[in-house]
N, C-alpha and C positions, 0 to 999 in steps of 0.2 A: 460346579461352575454355575453362576447365576447371572441372568440378564436383567435383574430387577433395576439396577442403577441405569442401565441402558434405556429401559422403557420410561423410567422417571425423567431422565434427561430429554428423551424424545418429546414427552408431553410438555415439558417446560419450554423447549425450543419452539414447538408449534405455537405456544401461547405468546412467545416473544417475537415471533416472526414479523408481525406488522410493524413493531417498533424497530426491529433490526433492519427492515427494508426502507423505512422512512427517509433516511439521509440520502438515498440514491434516486429520489424523484420517481421517474417513470419506470425505472428498472425494477422488475419483480423477481424476488428470489424464490426459486422453486426448491422445495425440500422433499427428499425421498429417503427411504431406508432400505437396507438389504441385510436381512438376518440369515441368509443362506450361506454366508461366508464363514470361514473359520473364525475371523474377527469381524463381527457385524459392523456395519458402517452407516454413517449419516452422509448423504450426498447432496450437494448444493450446486445449483446451476441457474443460468439465465437463458431466456429464449431470444434468439436473433432471427434474422431473415433466413439464415442458413440452417436453422435448427437449434437444438439445445447445446449450450457450452458449459461444461462442468468447470467450476472454479475452485471447489474445495471438497475434500473428502476427509472425514474424521472417523477413525476406527475405534472399536472397543475391544480390549483384551479381557475376556471373562475370567481368565486364570489369575492374572495379576490385578484385576479390577481397576483398569486405568484406560482413560481415553487418550488418544494420541493422533498426531498427523505428521506430515513431513513438509519442510519448507526448504526450497532450493535457493541457495545463496549464489547468485550468478557470478559475482566478481571472484569469489573464492572457489567456484566450481565445486560446491559441497552441499549435500543434502542432509539437513539436520532433523532429528526427531524432536517433536514438540509435545510435551505432556500437559494435560489440562487437569487442574485440581478443582475447578468450580465452573459454574455457568458463565460468570463474568469473563474469565479468560477465554472460554470457547467463543462467546459472542464477539469479543474483540478480534480474535483470530479470523473468524468468518468475514467480518467487515473489512479487515485489512486485506484478506485474500481477494475480495471483490474489488476493492480499490485498485489493487495491483493488476487484476485481470482487466479491468476497464482501461487502466492506463496503458497496458501492453496492447490492448485492442486499438486504442486511439493511435498509438505509435505505429502499429502495423498499417492502419489506414493512411496515416500521414506518409509513411514510406512508399506505399503504393501510389499516392498522388505525386510524390517527388519523382518516383521512377517514371510515371507517365509523362511528367513534365520534362524530365531529362531526355526521354525518348523523342519528344517533339523537338528538342534542341540538338539532336545528334548531328554532328558536323559531317562534311563530305568524306572524311577519312574513316567514318564509322566509329569515332570515339565520342564518348558522352562528355558534355560540358557541365561544369559546376555541380558535380555529384560527390563532394568531399565532405568529411566529417568536420566537426568544430575543432580546430587545432588547439584551442585553449583547453577543452575538455580532454583531448587525447593526451595531454601532458599530465593528467591527474590519475592516480590510482585510487579507486573507490574502495573503502575499507569497512563500510557499514551496510546494513540492510536498508532498502528504500523505505521511507516512512511516508504514508499518504494520509492526508487529513481532509475532511469535508466540513467546512464551517458555514453556518448560515446566520446572518445578522439581520435584525429587523430594525427599521428606523422610520422616521416620518415620511421619507421618500419611497418607502417600500421595502422589499426583501432583497438582500444581496447574498449570492452564493459564491463560495470560494472553494477551489480544489487546490491543495498545496502538496508539493512533492519535496521532500527533504532527504539529503544523504550527506555523509562525511567522507572526505578524501584527503589525499596527501599529494602535494606537488612533487612529481618524480625528480625534478632537478634540484629544488631548494629544500625539500623536506617540510615546507610550510603546510599547516593544516588548511583545508578548504571546506567550507560549508556551502553546499549547493541548495538553493531554494528557488523552486519554480512555482509561480502562482498563476492559476487560471481563474479569471473572473467572468462569470456568465453575463451576457447582455452588455458587454462593453465594446467600444470601438476598437481598442487595443487590449484584448482580453488576457494576453499572456505576458508575463514579466519574469525574466530569469536573472538570478543574482548569484555571483560567486564571491564569497567573503573569505579572504585570505588572512591567516594569523600565524605568528611565530610560535614555536614550541613553548617559549617562556611565557607567552600570554595565556596558554590554555588553562592553567590553574586559576588565573584571575577571571577569565571568562566563565569558568564553572562556578566560581563564587558569586559572580554578578547574576548569573541565571538562578542560582539558589536564592539570592536576595529577592529577586523578582517573584519567584514562586512563593516564598515565605510571605511577601507583602500581599500577594493576591489571595492567599489562603487566610490571611488575617492573623492577628496575634493569638498565641495559644493562651487558653484559659489558665490562669495561675491557680495552683492548688491552695485551698483555704487552710 
C-alpha cells in the first residue's frame, strides 16, 4: 500500500487552492488532511461566526489506489459514491460541494427569517399565517441533482456576478418536463429571478438537439483534416 498518489494530489490541491477559492469572493476554503484514518482524507471547510463548517470530504483508498467521496441525492434519498480519476474532476466536485453548502446555508437563514416573521404574525388562535410552500413547486417531482453555477461578467459598467441554480423535474399531474432556473444577481434592486420552463415529452429530443447546436456553435467549427 502506497500513499504516493495521495501526497502528490495534496501538493497539487494546495497549489490550486487560490484559484479554486477565487469564484467565491470573500469565502476562504480551508484545506486539511488526515492520514491517521484507514482511508486517509482531504477535508474542506469554511469559517463562519459559529466556527468551522465542513462541506466536503474526499477519501483515498490505498489498496485500490482511488480517490472517492459520497454525494447525497435528496430527492432520491440516496447516497452515491463518486470516484475521481484526475485533478479536474476533484476540483469540480469541491466547488460544486461549496456552492451546494452555501445555497443550503442561505436557505436555512431565509427559513429562520420567515419563521421569525410568521411568529410575529401569529393570530389569536395560536395558528401561523402565510407559512405555506410554493404550490406550483409542490406539484413537481425533482429527478436530477441540483446544479449550481457562479458566473462573473465584466463590462464597461463594471463587474456583474450571477449565482444560478438549475434542476430538472416532472409535473406529477401531466408528466411534462420542468426546467427550474433560479438566478441571483448581486447588487441589483430585484436580485432574484425564478423561472419554471415546462415542455412536453415529445419536445425533449428537439430541445436536446437545439442545445447541442448551441454548444457546437460556441465551440466553433471543428478543424477539417487535411
